[in-house]
FIFILUM-524739 format. One line per 5 residues: number of its first residue (from 0); for each residue x, y, z of C-alpha. Coordinates in nm, 2 decimals. Layout:
<pts>
NUM> X Y Z  ...
</pts>
This chain:
<pts>
0> 0.00 0.00 0.00  0.29 0.23 0.08  0.45 0.17 -0.26  0.12 0.24 -0.43  0.09 0.57 -0.24
5> 0.44 0.66 -0.35  0.36 0.60 -0.72  0.05 0.80 -0.70  0.24 1.09 -0.53  0.50 1.08 -0.81
10> 0.23 1.09 -1.07  0.08 1.39 -0.90  0.42 1.56 -0.89  0.48 1.50 -1.26  0.14 1.63 -1.35
15> 0.20 1.95 -1.15  0.54 2.00 -1.32  0.39 1.94 -1.67  0.11 2.19 -1.60  0.37 2.46 -1.51
20> 0.57 2.37 -1.82  0.27 2.39 -2.05  0.18 2.72 -1.90  0.52 2.85 -2.02  0.65 2.87 -1.66
25> 0.96 2.66 -1.73  1.18 2.81 -1.46  0.92 2.74 -1.19  0.86 2.39 -1.33  1.24 2.32 -1.31
30> 1.26 2.45 -0.96  0.98 2.23 -0.84  1.13 1.92 -1.01  1.47 1.98 -0.86  1.33 2.02 -0.51
35> 1.15 1.69 -0.55  1.46 1.52 -0.68  1.66 1.64 -0.38  1.42 1.48 -0.14  1.39 1.15 -0.32
40> 1.56 1.02 -0.63  1.32 0.93 -0.92  1.43 0.84 -1.27  1.11 0.98 -1.41  1.16 1.32 -1.24
45> 1.53 1.32 -1.35  1.42 1.25 -1.71  1.17 1.54 -1.70  1.44 1.78 -1.56  1.68 1.68 -1.84
50> 1.42 1.73 -2.10  1.33 2.08 -1.96  1.70 2.18 -1.95  1.73 2.08 -2.32  1.43 2.30 -2.39
55> 1.62 2.58 -2.22  1.91 2.51 -2.45  2.12 2.40 -2.15  2.23 2.06 -2.26  2.56 2.09 -2.07
60> 2.38 2.12 -1.73  2.16 1.82 -1.83  2.47 1.60 -1.89  2.63 1.71 -1.57  2.31 1.61 -1.38
65> 2.32 1.27 -1.54  2.68 1.23 -1.43  2.59 1.35 -1.08  2.32 1.08 -1.04  2.50 0.80 -1.22
70> 2.49 0.56 -0.92  2.12 0.61 -0.86  2.05 0.57 -1.24  2.25 0.24 -1.24  2.06 0.12 -0.93
75> 1.71 0.21 -1.06  1.77 0.13 -1.42  1.72 0.35 -1.73  1.36 0.41 -1.83  1.28 0.47 -2.20
80> 1.20 0.84 -2.11  1.54 0.87 -1.95  1.72 0.73 -2.26  1.53 0.97 -2.48  1.61 1.27 -2.26
85> 1.98 1.18 -2.25  1.99 1.14 -2.63  1.83 1.49 -2.67  2.09 1.63 -2.43  2.37 1.48 -2.63
90> 2.22 1.61 -2.95  2.19 1.96 -2.81  2.56 1.97 -2.72  2.67 1.86 -3.07  2.73 1.49 -2.98
95> 2.54 1.37 -3.28  2.67 1.02 -3.34  2.62 0.94 -2.97  2.27 1.08 -2.98  2.18 0.88 -3.30
100> 2.31 0.56 -3.14  2.08 0.61 -2.84  1.78 0.70 -3.05  1.84 0.39 -3.27  1.88 0.18 -2.95
105> 1.55 0.32 -2.82  1.35 0.22 -3.13  1.50 -0.13 -3.11  1.43 -0.18 -2.74  1.08 -0.02 -2.76
110> 0.95 -0.08 -3.11  0.59 0.00 -3.03  0.66 0.34 -2.87  0.57 0.61 -3.11  0.76 0.88 -2.91
115> 1.09 0.69 -2.97  1.04 0.68 -3.35  0.94 1.04 -3.35  1.25 1.15 -3.15  1.48 0.95 -3.38
120> 1.32 1.11 -3.69  1.33 1.46 -3.54  1.70 1.40 -3.47  1.77 1.32 -3.83  1.56 1.61 -3.94
125> 1.76 1.85 -3.73  2.07 1.72 -3.92  1.89 1.78 -4.26  1.89 1.41 -4.33  1.53 1.43 -4.45
130> 1.51 1.11 -4.65  1.62 0.91 -4.35  1.38 1.09 -4.12  1.07 1.04 -4.32  1.02 0.66 -4.27
135> 1.09 0.70 -3.90  0.83 0.97 -3.86  0.58 0.77 -4.07  0.64 0.47 -3.83  0.55 0.70 -3.54
140> 0.23 0.79 -3.71  0.15 0.43 -3.79  0.18 0.35 -3.42  0.00 0.67 -3.31  -0.20 0.84 -3.59
145> -0.27 1.13 -3.36  0.09 1.20 -3.27  0.10 1.58 -3.33  0.48 1.62 -3.29  0.55 1.36 -3.56
150> 0.28 1.52 -3.78  0.44 1.86 -3.75  0.79 1.72 -3.82  0.69 1.52 -4.12  0.48 1.79 -4.27
155> 0.76 2.04 -4.22  0.99 1.82 -4.43  0.74 1.81 -4.71  0.71 2.19 -4.68  1.09 2.23 -4.72
160> 1.06 2.03 -5.04  0.76 2.25 -5.15  0.54 1.94 -5.14  0.25 2.15 -5.00  -0.03 1.91 -5.09
165> 0.13 1.61 -4.93  0.22 1.82 -4.62  -0.14 1.94 -4.58  -0.27 1.58 -4.63  -0.04 1.47 -4.35
170> -0.19 1.72 -4.11  -0.55 1.64 -4.23  -0.50 1.28 -4.14  -0.39 1.37 -3.79  -0.69 1.60 -3.75
175> -0.92 1.30 -3.79  -0.80 1.20 -3.45  -0.67 1.52 -3.28  -0.84 1.86 -3.30  -0.53 2.05 -3.18
180> -0.58 2.41 -3.29  -0.21 2.44 -3.37  -0.25 2.16 -3.63  -0.54 2.35 -3.79  -0.33 2.67 -3.80
185> -0.05 2.48 -3.97  -0.30 2.33 -4.22  -0.44 2.67 -4.31  -0.09 2.81 -4.39  -0.01 2.50 -4.60
190> -0.33 2.53 -4.79  -0.24 2.88 -4.88  0.10 2.77 -5.00  -0.08 2.51 -5.22  -0.31 2.79 -5.36
195> -0.61 2.63 -5.20  -0.73 2.96 -5.05  -1.10 2.88 -5.03  -1.03 2.56 -4.84  -0.80 2.75 -4.61
200> -1.08 3.00 -4.54  -1.32 2.73 -4.46  -1.08 2.59 -4.20  -1.01 2.93 -4.06  -1.38 2.99 -4.01
205> -1.41 2.65 -3.84  -1.11 2.73 -3.62  -1.26 3.06 -3.50  -1.60 2.91 -3.44  -1.46 2.62 -3.23
210> -1.25 2.84 -3.00  -1.39 3.04 -2.72  -1.27 3.40 -2.68  -1.05 3.59 -2.93  -0.71 3.44 -3.01
215> -0.51 3.71 -3.19  -0.32 3.47 -3.41  -0.63 3.28 -3.52  -0.82 3.60 -3.60  -0.52 3.72 -3.81
220> -0.53 3.38 -3.99  -0.89 3.43 -4.07  -0.82 3.79 -4.19  -0.54 3.66 -4.42  -0.76 3.39 -4.56
225> -1.03 3.65 -4.65  -0.76 3.86 -4.81  -0.62 3.58 -5.02  -0.97 3.50 -5.14  -1.00 3.87 -5.26
230> -1.27 3.95 -5.00  -1.14 4.29 -4.88  -1.46 4.38 -4.70  -1.45 4.08 -4.46  -1.07 4.12 -4.44
235> -1.11 4.46 -4.29  -1.42 4.36 -4.08  -1.21 4.07 -3.93  -0.92 4.30 -3.84  -1.17 4.53 -3.67
240> -1.29 4.25 -3.44  -1.00 4.31 -3.21  -1.04 4.51 -2.89  -0.86 4.85 -2.89  -0.60 4.73 -2.65
245> -0.50 4.41 -2.82  -0.15 4.36 -2.98  -0.02 4.13 -3.26  0.36 4.08 -3.26  0.39 4.39 -3.04
250> 0.19 4.62 -3.27  -0.16 4.74 -3.18  -0.42 4.56 -3.39  -0.62 4.88 -3.42  -0.33 5.05 -3.60
255> -0.29 4.74 -3.82  -0.66 4.75 -3.92  -0.65 5.13 -4.00  -0.32 5.08 -4.19  -0.47 4.81 -4.41
260> -0.78 5.03 -4.48  -0.54 5.30 -4.60  -0.33 5.06 -4.81  -0.64 4.92 -4.98  -0.77 5.26 -5.06
265> -1.10 5.19 -4.89  -1.15 5.52 -4.71  -1.07 5.87 -4.82  -1.09 6.06 -4.48  -0.87 5.82 -4.28
270> -0.63 6.09 -4.16  -0.89 6.23 -3.91  -0.95 5.87 -3.78  -0.58 5.83 -3.72  -0.56 6.17 -3.54
275> -0.84 6.05 -3.31  -0.65 5.73 -3.22  -0.33 5.93 -3.16  -0.51 6.14 -2.91  -0.57 5.82 -2.71
280> -0.24 5.66 -2.78  0.01 5.94 -2.87  0.32 5.71 -2.86  0.18 5.42 -3.06  0.45 5.38 -3.32
285> 0.24 5.22 -3.59  -0.04 5.47 -3.57  0.22 5.75 -3.60  0.38 5.57 -3.90  0.04 5.54 -4.07
290> -0.03 5.91 -4.02  0.33 6.00 -4.13  0.27 5.82 -4.46  -0.06 6.00 -4.52  0.11 6.34 -4.46
295> 0.42 6.26 -4.66  0.21 6.15 -4.95  0.06 6.50 -4.94  0.41 6.65 -4.92  0.34 6.78 -4.57
300> 0.70 6.71 -4.47  0.71 6.93 -4.16  0.45 6.71 -3.98  0.51 6.40 -4.17  0.88 6.35 -4.06
305> 0.78 6.42 -3.70  0.54 6.13 -3.70  0.78 5.92 -3.91  1.04 5.94 -3.64  0.82 5.70 -3.42
310> 0.90 5.41 -3.66  1.22 5.33 -3.47  1.01 5.23 -3.17  0.83 4.95 -3.36  0.91 4.60 -3.24
315> 1.08 4.54 -3.58  1.18 4.87 -3.72  1.39 4.71 -4.00  1.71 4.89 -3.89  2.01 4.71 -4.03
320> 2.17 4.46 -3.78  1.91 4.56 -3.52  2.12 4.87 -3.42  1.92 5.13 -3.23  1.98 5.51 -3.28
325> 2.04 5.74 -2.99  2.02 6.08 -3.17  1.82 6.33 -2.97  1.72 6.55 -3.27  1.99 6.82 -3.22
330> 2.18 6.98 -3.51  2.46 6.76 -3.64  2.78 6.97 -3.67  3.13 6.84 -3.62  3.01 6.51 -3.47
335> 3.13 6.15 -3.50  2.83 6.01 -3.67  2.72 5.65 -3.71  2.45 5.62 -3.97  2.23 5.31 -3.95
340> 2.08 5.18 -4.27  1.72 5.08 -4.27  1.47 4.88 -4.48  1.56 4.79 -4.83  1.77 4.92 -5.12
345> 1.50 5.14 -5.25  1.46 5.31 -4.92  1.83 5.37 -4.87  1.85 5.51 -5.22  1.59 5.78 -5.17
350> 1.72 5.87 -4.83  2.08 5.88 -4.96  2.03 6.23 -5.11  2.05 6.37 -4.75  2.40 6.23 -4.71
355> 2.56 6.52 -4.90  2.44 6.80 -4.66  2.54 6.59 -4.37  2.89 6.56 -4.51  2.92 6.93 -4.55
360> 2.88 6.98 -4.17  3.07 6.67 -4.05  3.40 6.51 -4.12  3.37 6.17 -3.94  3.08 5.99 -4.08
365> 3.04 5.61 -4.09  2.75 5.40 -4.21  2.65 5.05 -4.12  2.44 4.89 -4.40  2.37 4.56 -4.56
370> 2.66 4.42 -4.76  2.47 4.43 -5.09  2.44 4.81 -5.05  2.80 4.88 -4.95  2.97 4.90 -5.29
375> 2.73 5.14 -5.47  2.70 5.37 -5.17  3.08 5.39 -5.12  3.14 5.48 -5.49  2.87 5.76 -5.46
380> 2.98 5.90 -5.12  3.35 5.85 -5.09  3.37 6.08 -4.78  3.17 5.83 -4.58  3.31 5.49 -4.46
385> 3.05 5.22 -4.53  3.08 4.88 -4.36  2.86 4.58 -4.29  3.02 4.42 -3.98  2.86 4.56 -3.66
390> 3.17 4.47 -3.46  3.36 4.75 -3.64  3.15 4.99 -3.43  3.39 4.92 -3.14  3.67 5.08 -3.33
395> 3.50 5.41 -3.43  3.59 5.73 -3.25  3.39 5.83 -2.95  3.16 5.99 -2.85  2.95 5.86 -3.13
400> 2.60 5.98 -3.24  2.39 5.70 -3.38  2.14 5.82 -3.64  1.90 5.61 -3.86  1.93 5.73 -4.22
405> 1.55 5.77 -4.24  1.58 6.04 -3.97  1.80 6.28 -4.18  1.50 6.45 -4.35  1.41 6.60 -4.01
410> 1.72 6.82 -4.07  1.74 6.84 -4.45  1.40 6.75 -4.60  1.14 6.99 -4.47  0.99 7.10 -4.80
415> 0.96 6.96 -5.15  1.19 7.23 -5.30  1.47 7.10 -5.08  1.40 6.74 -5.17  1.39 6.82 -5.54
420> 1.72 7.02 -5.53  1.91 6.76 -5.33  1.80 6.49 -5.57  1.90 6.70 -5.87  2.25 6.79 -5.72
425> 2.32 6.44 -5.59  2.19 6.18 -5.84  2.29 5.82 -5.80  2.58 5.74 -6.04  2.72 5.41 -6.15
430> 3.10 5.35 -6.17  3.20 5.49 -6.51  3.40 5.18 -6.61  3.10 4.95 -6.54  2.87 5.18 -6.74
435> 3.11 5.18 -7.03  3.13 4.80 -7.04  2.75 4.76 -7.02  2.68 5.02 -7.27  2.88 4.84 -7.54
440> 2.74 4.50 -7.44  2.38 4.61 -7.44  2.42 4.79 -7.78  2.56 4.47 -7.93  2.31 4.23 -7.77
445> 2.01 4.45 -7.86  2.11 4.49 -8.22  2.09 4.87 -8.19  1.72 4.87 -8.09  1.59 5.11 -7.82
450> 1.65 4.93 -7.48  1.37 4.92 -7.23  1.41 4.77 -6.88  1.11 4.58 -6.73  1.03 4.48 -6.37
455> 0.67 4.40 -6.32  0.65 4.24 -5.98  0.69 4.40 -5.63  0.68 4.31 -5.26  0.93 4.12 -5.05
460> 0.92 3.74 -5.06  0.65 3.61 -4.83  0.47 3.95 -4.81  0.15 3.84 -4.97  -0.03 4.17 -4.91
465> 0.24 4.39 -5.08  0.28 4.14 -5.37  -0.10 4.13 -5.43  -0.10 4.51 -5.41  0.19 4.58 -5.64
470> 0.22 4.29 -5.88  0.12 4.39 -6.24  -0.05 4.15 -6.48  0.26 4.05 -6.67  0.10 3.92 -6.99
475> -0.12 4.23 -7.03  0.17 4.47 -6.98  0.39 4.28 -7.22  0.11 4.26 -7.47  0.13 4.65 -7.49
480> 0.49 4.61 -7.62  0.40 4.34 -7.88  0.52 4.43 -8.23  0.72 4.74 -8.13  1.08 4.78 -8.25
485> 1.24 4.76 -7.91  1.46 4.53 -7.70  1.36 4.45 -7.34  1.60 4.38 -7.05  1.46 4.17 -6.76
490> 1.54 4.35 -6.44  1.30 4.16 -6.22  1.47 4.09 -5.89  1.49 3.71 -5.85  1.37 3.73 -5.49
495> 1.04 3.87 -5.61  0.95 3.65 -5.91  1.12 3.38 -6.12  1.24 3.53 -6.44  1.12 3.24 -6.65
500> 0.77 3.37 -6.63  0.88 3.68 -6.82  1.08 3.48 -7.06  0.80 3.24 -7.16  0.55 3.53 -7.21
505> 0.80 3.74 -7.41  0.87 3.44 -7.63  0.50 3.38 -7.69  0.46 3.75 -7.80  0.77 3.75 -8.01
510> 0.94 4.01 -7.80  1.32 4.04 -7.79  1.42 4.00 -7.42  1.77 4.01 -7.28  1.85 3.84 -6.95
515> 2.17 3.84 -6.75  2.20 3.58 -6.47  2.27 3.73 -6.13  2.24 4.09 -6.24  2.00 4.20 -5.98
520> 2.21 4.04 -5.70  2.49 4.29 -5.77  2.34 4.64 -5.72  2.64 4.82 -5.86  2.61 4.63 -6.19
525> 2.23 4.67 -6.19  2.27 5.05 -6.16  2.53 5.04 -6.44  2.29 4.86 -6.67  2.00 5.09 -6.58
530> 2.21 5.40 -6.66  2.25 5.26 -7.02  1.87 5.21 -7.08  1.65 5.42 -7.29  1.37 5.38 -7.04
535> 1.22 5.16 -6.77  0.87 5.02 -6.72  0.82 4.90 -6.36  0.59 4.82 -6.08  0.64 5.00 -5.74
540> 0.96 4.82 -5.63  1.33 4.87 -5.58  1.40 4.95 -5.95  1.15 5.24 -5.94  1.35 5.41 -5.67
545> 1.69 5.33 -5.83  1.57 5.47 -6.17  1.44 5.79 -6.00  1.76 5.83 -5.81  1.96 5.79 -6.13
550> 1.74 6.03 -6.32  1.65 5.76 -6.57  1.33 5.81 -6.78  1.07 5.57 -6.64  0.71 5.47 -6.62
555> 0.59 5.34 -6.28  0.26 5.16 -6.25  0.15 5.24 -5.89  -0.12 5.07 -5.67  -0.42 5.26 -5.56
560> -0.23 5.39 -5.26  0.14 5.42 -5.33  0.46 5.46 -5.13  0.48 5.82 -4.99  0.76 5.93 -5.22
565> 0.52 5.89 -5.52  0.27 6.14 -5.37  -0.08 6.15 -5.51  -0.03 6.29 -5.87  0.15 6.19 -6.19
570> 0.48 6.35 -6.09  0.69 6.36 -5.77  0.97 6.60 -5.65  1.16 6.29 -5.53  1.20 6.15 -5.88
575> 1.12 6.41 -6.15  1.24 6.18 -6.43  0.96 5.93 -6.36  0.60 5.94 -6.50  0.35 5.78 -6.26
580> 0.03 5.60 -6.36  -0.21 5.47 -6.09  -0.46 5.20 -6.04  -0.80 5.32 -5.93  -0.89 5.01 -5.73
585> -0.69 4.76 -5.52  -0.56 4.49 -5.75  -0.73 4.63 -6.06  -0.50 4.74 -6.34  -0.72 4.80 -6.65
590> -0.72 5.19 -6.64  -0.35 5.18 -6.55  -0.27 4.96 -6.85  -0.46 5.20 -7.08  -0.24 5.49 -6.95
595> 0.08 5.29 -6.99  -0.01 5.21 -7.35  -0.06 5.57 -7.43  0.26 5.68 -7.26  0.47 5.41 -7.42
600> 0.35 5.50 -7.76  0.45 5.86 -7.69  0.79 5.75 -7.57  0.86 5.56 -7.90  0.75 5.86 -8.10
605> 1.01 6.07 -7.93
</pts>
């Protein structure tokens, strides 16, 4: 009877520890387990402690604990849970052969234990040995079809191989037994990747209706599903379901909803709504950013830049290498200045016009930026030292003022005349030697025809909203150029869209298209090519900014609500060489295509 009571007590202890662990209170769970172990040795409690230490990424402490209790372990015998926990500890400390040996031993000693097969498969998966991991994970699911960990691991391997339908089928099979909401969330994302958006929406609705309360992640999944099904009305209504105080990834959901309304062009008088929100939450960085964009689009730079300065307080402000500025807004004269790059190449290129006035007032200027930007910036601004290794900051002279490049307009960009003049005086320039080489090559490859660059897709990889907002209907745009005596150059960034889509359509339409592998990966060479073109037709993307900064003649097809530098009309002081045409409705391009056709015809006449 005493032994039975002891077993029941241990079960209660383990249950209490697991409850704390599942609540995310890992330190408290570890403390409780260690206290129990000190009072009375238990191989099951020890196994649990080892597993939690591995979860904390402290495999070394786990192995030391095993060594400490070696005598007790030998006396009591190794349970299967202990062997698995020990193998995980070995794996987490880089002892892969030893870990694999234990996992293999575990599946041989306990062939009907699904957890053992799953752990062995996950170990091989962590080593990128996917083909070996798949049969082991399948065996775990044969033994336990509702094994969620094996399901997640197996489907993630299929996802890596872009086998989205098989991955979603794997999760669907598990859902016949387990109704784990996390499985449904994973299934929804996979269905989107497989372009089964309506099916994903059905699952998202089911998920929301089956859960009590408002789970932020699940509501965002539902909103995304509506968006990908082109239902903007329900997309916005879903975003507005959140309470005013709720957050998603550290950003207020209210500001996300209002921002999406702006981006979709669904309301005209949104600025007054944003001002009302700011009265309640004056420091909300995303609301300030939304309001900044509205004001900057209207060229209200005085107020726009003031609100724009709040962007650095976002949870992810896209500052290069996660460096944080410390500039207090004072005048920058005779300072040691560290400029921090932010966002993408296009953003750095339009802000770079403010580097020249900064150089006129300061001798010691350094800029930390992504490596792909370093070369073309250095050749354009030789007085500034550009680098892409944050450890170099330690060697810079002190005291050092850290300034995000997007904050420079607070000093030098308070009106459109200034912005225009700075862009005119400081255009982006390629290296002359690069331009000379490309000029000759392009003239030879084109057969002397006028050369027009094209880049018709926009938005960062994975950013479905921006891609849907900016991507132009490729075939319809290229159809405009059919039969014209021109040569096209594909300048589509490979991260946005595979170039073979352009190639196949151009071939169907009998268009001459030049393509240079890897060109858009080297920004210095891309700029040199662009400087040799007779013109550019582009979506709102990096090339639009580069063309404008170069002073290249270009046509930019803009979404219904464009980036603030493009303002609200057909010309912009940021890029006077560009002509702007605009969509009148989110994702609808017919009127825009008509305008492009007319302007391209006028180009060719000239």
